Structure formats: C-alpha cells, structure tokens
N, C-alpha and C positions, 0 to 999 in steps of 0.2 A: 897392915894396909888391906884394905877392903876393896876388892875388885867388881864384886856385885854382879856376878856374870853367872846368867841361868844358861840352860843348856838351848833356849830359842827365846827370842825376842821380836818382840815386832813383824812377827811373819805373816798376820792379818791386819793391814794399815788401816789409817782412817778414810783413805780413798776408797779399799775395797767396802768398809762397812758403809760409806757413802753411798755407792754403787749398790750394795744390796738394800739399803734403805728407801733408795727410789724405787728400785724392783717392786718392793714391800707395799709404797703407798698405792699401786693400782689393784692391791686385794687380789692378787694373782693366784692360780692354780701351784700348790707349793709340791706337791707330789710330783713324779719323774714325768717330765712334760716338754716342752721345746727347747727349754735351755739346756736340760741335759744332753738331748741329742746332737743340737749346736756345740756343746764343749766337747762332745765324743768326736765330731768331724773336724773342729779346730785343732785338736789332741792329735789327731792321725795326721793331718797336716805339719802338725809341728814336729811329730816322730820320725815319719816318713812311712806310714804304714797305709794299708786301704781301710781296715775297721777299728773302732773301739768300742769298749762297753763299758759305761760307768756303774759303778757299784757303791756300795755303803763303806767300804774300808778295803786295805790291801789285804787283810786276811780273806774278806770272802772273794776277793780276786784268786787267792791259792784255792780257796774251797773250790770254786767254780771251774779253774781250771783243771784241777785233779779228777773232778767229776767229769768233765769232758773227756778226759783222757779214758777214764774208764767206762764211760759207755758208748764211745767212739773205737777204742783199741782193745780194751779189756785190761785186765790188770797185771800185774807182774812186778817187778823190782824198779825202782827208781833210784836212781845215784845222788845222793845229797850232800852238802857240807855240813861239818860239825860247828861251823861258824855261820849262825844266821838266826833269824826269827823263829821262836815258837811255832808260828802259822804255817811256817812251809812244811816242815815235817810233822804238823799236826794234821794238815791236809791230806800228805800222804797216808797216813795211818787211817784217818777217819773214811778214805774212798778205796779201802781193802789193799792196796799196794805196801810192798816192803822194802823200806828204806835201806840203803846201803851207803855207809858213810864213807868220807875221804877226809883227809889232813887237809891244811890250808898252806897256801904258797904266801911265804911270810913278808915278801915285797906288793903284794897286793891285796892280802886277808882273803881272797877267793881260792875256790876248790884248787889243789894240786893237781893238774890236767895230766902227769902221769900218771899217777894213783887212780885216777878216773878211767883211765883206757885200760889200764891192767884190771880194773874190777867189772869192765863191761862182759855180760855173757849174752846168752839167748834168750834169757829171761827179761834182760834189761829193756823198757819200755821208755825211758826218758833220763836226761840229764837234767837235775833242776839247778841250776847254777844261780847262786846270791852273788851278785856285785855289792860287796860291802862296803858301806859308808863311801860311795864316789870312785872306787875304783874300777879299772876294768881289769874284768879276769878272763875274757874271752880270748882266742888266739886259733889261727889258723888251723894247729893241731889238733884241738877239740872238734872243728867245725869238720874238718876231713874225717876224723874219726867217728863222729855221728853219722855222717854220710853215709860212709861206707858200710856201714854196720845197719843202716836204716833205723838208728836209734833219735828219738825226737829230742831236740833241744826246746828247755821250758827257763825263760830268762825271770828271775826275779829283780827287778830295777827300782824297788822301794825307796832305797837311799842314794840313787844314783842318776836322778834326772838329769839328762843332756849328756852323760858320759858317752865316750864314742870310741869304736875300734876302727882303723882304718877310715876315717872321716865320716862313719854311719853311725847314727846314735844307737847304743844299746837298747834293746827293747825291740829293734827293726829283724834280727837275725834269726829266732827261734818261731817254732811253730805257733807259741803263744808267750805273750810277757806279760809280767804283773807289775802295778805301779802302785804305792800307797800316797795319798794326800792327807796324810795326818798332820798335826799341828807342827810338828817340828821339822817336818821335811821341806824339800825344796818349794814347792808349793803346797798351800795347804787350802782345803776345804772344810777345815776342822776335822772331821773324819771323812774318808771317802779313798775311792781306789779305783783303777782301770785295768781292764783287759784288751790286749791288744793282738791282732792275727793278721794275715794277708789272706785265709782262707774264707771264702764267701760262705759255705754250709757250715763252718766251725763258728763264723761269727752270728749265723742264724741260730745255730742252736746254743750258743751263749745268751743270747737273747732269752730265749725259752728258761733256760736254767735260772737265769736271774729272778723270772717272776713267777714261781710257783710249778716251773714246767709247763706254763698255758702256751698252747701252740698259737694263739692268737698274739703273740708277741714277736712271731716271725714277720719280716719287714715284708719279703719276696711273696706277692699274691699268688703266685704257681705252689709255692710251698705251703701256704695255709690252705689253698684249695686243695692240695693233695692230702694234708690231714683230715679236713671235714670230710672229703670222698671216702676215707678208709674207716671212716666213724660215724657212719648215717645215725647210729642211734644216739648220739651227742648232740647237745646244743653245740654249735659252733662256737660259742664264746666260752665255753667251758670243758673243752678238751686237754687235759693233761698227760703229757706225753713221758713226763718223767718223773720221780719221786723226789722234787726238788726243793728250792728256797725261796725264800724272800730276799733278797738282798738289794732292793733298787736304792737309787740313789735318789737326793731330792733336787728339787730347783733350785734351794737355797745354796747347796754346795755347789752348784754348776753356775750359778752367778759369781761365786766369790772363785771359782776355778779360773772362768772364762776373763776374769779381770787380771790374776795374778798370773797368767799364761803371758801376757802381754811383756812382763818383765822380767820372765824367768830368766832368760839368755843373758841379761845384764847383771842378775844377782849371782848367777854361777861363776860370771868372771871375778865376781867381788869375793867370794868363798873361796875360788882358787888361787886368787893374790894373798888372801887372808892365811891359808894354810901355808902358802909359799914363805910368807915370813916368820911362822911357827918352826918350819923346819929349819930355817936358815938361822935361826938367833939360839935352837936347843941345842944343848950339849951333847954332841954326837957318840962321846966316850960311854955318857950314862944311857943316853934314850935313842931309840931305833929311829933312823930318818932315811935310810936307804930304800925308799920306796918307788915303784915304779908309778910316775906320775901320767904317763902317755895317753891320752884319752879321759884323763880323771875328771871327775865333776865333785868336787870333795863336800861331804855332808857334815863332817865335824873332825876337830884336831884329834889325832890319835898319838897316844903317849904310851910308849911301849917300852919296858927297859931291857937293856941290852944283855942284862945277866940277871938271874931270879936271885933276886936280893930283896928279903923280908923286910930287912932293917928299912932298907929305903924305901921301899912300898908304904910302910906304915907312916914314914914323915911325910911322904906325897900326900897321902890321904888327910892327914893333921894340918899340913899347909893350905891344901886348897881348900878343907873346910872351913878353916880360920879365916881365909881370904873371901870366902863366900863364892867359890867357883863351885858350880853344881860339874859333877863327874857321875862316869858308869863304869866300874869296873866290870874287865871281861869282855869289853868291846862290845859291838853288836848282838843282841839278845842275851847279854850276861854270859859270855864264854861259850866252852865246850857244852853243846847241847847233849852230849851222850851223860853228861853228869845229873842232869834233871829229872825228879821222880816221875813225870809222865812217861818215859823211856826205859823205866825199869822193868817192865814186863816184856819188853821188846830185845834186847839187849843183853850180852852175856855180864856178868858181874865184872867189873874193873876193866870193861872194854877202853875207855877213855885213856888209858896207860898207852895204847896202839898209836896214838895221834900228838905225838910229842909239840907238834908246833902250836896246835890250840891249845895244848896245855900249858903254854908259857903266856899265851896271851889270855886266857882263863884267870891265871893267876897274877900277872905281873904286865897286865895291859889294860887302859883306859881310853875312854872317849870323852871330849871336852866339846861344849858347844861351838860351833860356826856358825855366824849369820851373817848377812851382808853389812850391818851396819855397825860392826865390831870397830872399835879404834884402834888404829894401828899401834898407839903408844901403848895401849892395853896388851896387846898380844906381847911385846918386847918385855912388858912388866912382867907379865905371866912366865914367861921363860927364863927371865932371872930369877924370879922366885922357886923355878924348879931348878935351875942350874946351881943357886946356891945352897941346894939340900945335899 
C-alpha cells in the first residue's frame, strides 16, 4: 500500500500563484513596500492585536524578539521548553540570555506550567512558551504567575495559527508573539514570519531592528524627529540606533500571505477535523490519544507510543517508509533540544535525563503531515496500518 503522503501538499495553490503573477505583471517594487504594510495590518486585525511586523522567517521573528528584550529590559534568564524549534533557544543564546529549561505537559506538548513557576526567580526576564503543533499550552495559572512577578510572556505561535485560549487567539496575550509562514505551516509566504505586540514603542523599535537599526524606519514622525535632533552630525537617512540586522520581508511573500489569509480560518477547521478522525481511529492502547484539544489548531498528526517499545517503533518507521508516508521522529524540532550539539557548552552533561516526558517523545514520538486536502479515507487507512503493527 502506497499512501504517498508528504508532510505538506498544495499549501501554495494555483490561485495564490495567479494572484502573484498578476501582481508581477505590473513590474512592481519587490522589496518591502505597500503589500508588506497591508499584510501587517490585515494580520493584526485577524489576530486581534494593534501592531505586527513582517520579517523574512519565523527564526528572524525569534531573533528580533530577543534582541528587543535585551535592548529594552536587559539580559537575564529566559524560561524555555525542551520541545521547541532550535531558533527559539538559539535566539536566547545569541542575545546573551541564559536559557532555563522545563519539561513538557504530555496532554498538550507545551511547557509544564508548574515547573515554570518553580523555576521563576528574580533573574527571570521572560517565559518563552512554544505552542507545539497547534496545541494551546496557555493557562490562567501561568498568566497570573507572570503578572504577579513582573515577568514577560513571549509566545511562539509558529505552528499554531488560530489556536485560542478563552476564545481569544494565541499570540495576543504576551508582550510579543512570533509566527512563522514557512512552507509547511498553516499559511505560507514560502519563508516569512511575523512579530506582534500591543505596545506602540516596542512596535517602533521592532521596525528599526528589522532594517539595520535605522531610525528612519520608525513610522511615528515625532520619534524620527527626536532621533534626528539627538544626532545632529548624522544624515537623517543614516542614523543607526542599534547593532542590528536586515531581516525584511518582500512584497512577493506579502502578496501570497494576504491571499492565503482569506482562507486560513476554513483551513484550520479542516485540519482540526482531520486530526479528530486520526485520533478516533487510532488504537488507544498502543498510541497516546488523550490530548487536550480545547482551543487547538492542529498542525500535524501526533503519533506517540503509550509505552517505550523499541520493537514497535522500528516497525512503525519501516511501515511508514514503505507506505511512502513522510514523518519526523521526536515531534517538533526533533525532540529534546537538550540532546543537541549546539547546547553542549551551556548545559551539564546528561542534563536531559531530568526531563522524562520530553525524553519519551524524543524516542517514541512522531509527527505526520496534516493538510486541508487530505482524504478522510486515507487517514483511516493510515490508522489501520498503524493499528495492525
């Protein structure tokens, strides 16, 4: 049986390409311009925040977010999950913060809130929560703990566009939030990302950080005038306020993003329905299905063995490969980040052993692609294949 099932299919449609071709026929400016700003405004409205800044990737969104924290609030400790994408933790290190790790909650694959609260100290600058593969990991308990201690909440929503907590979209709760528009995500600008906030000053600084640290990128004329007056010996066009980056997005990506945003809500419904079928037909004795789906916006099918069984694991990988079903072991980001070479200089030897939940997912967890056009009969066939192993 060949299911021919990739991680993502048809995420950029012929309609998207048609809209892009029509745009290109006018020989327009392709670097950051009117469509980027329009996409930012439309995204802010959809998400329910005041400001958004479009960048060239979700990783760049992480990088600028941590740079903003450093310049605005100084360095310290950032509490991070052990299950996340590499750029979250890399951005923490690159900006001089110390990562403090916590295990995951098996019901949503996000941070264990009780561990987060136990590890909060006077050095803690922020909690960097990753909403893994569409699950909501937010809680009143976490929000209250951050508020009481004056600790910033940073939200990584790169895999969870449209997920909610208390009927409000994730990415609208923290000081800042990050999104990715990579090819396999809920919407795609091929590469691309967004940083969102309700703070006007932070918005202005993010715009500046995005473009070499140039003061002229500030939208507010009063802010620009202030920088010019403070630097009379410099050309107003070339005042560099921070040792920053160039992570601007393009008009091409923004045109794709604006068109895809029109069908995002409908695609989320389709993805969630697909995941529900997958969980309903999966053998609950062999595979974990007791996920908390409230507010979720599924990104991928989560396949986690209920018990650490290497023989079954090997059979799964062989069967999926033979059926031409693409998969990733370790779930988001390849599993336990503490096992990765880039962290060896920063953590003690064998530190990963202190985090049993992510360790299980690391060796006995997978994700399989979920996309709106999946045939429900194929989902059932996949479950029958897995249940028969």
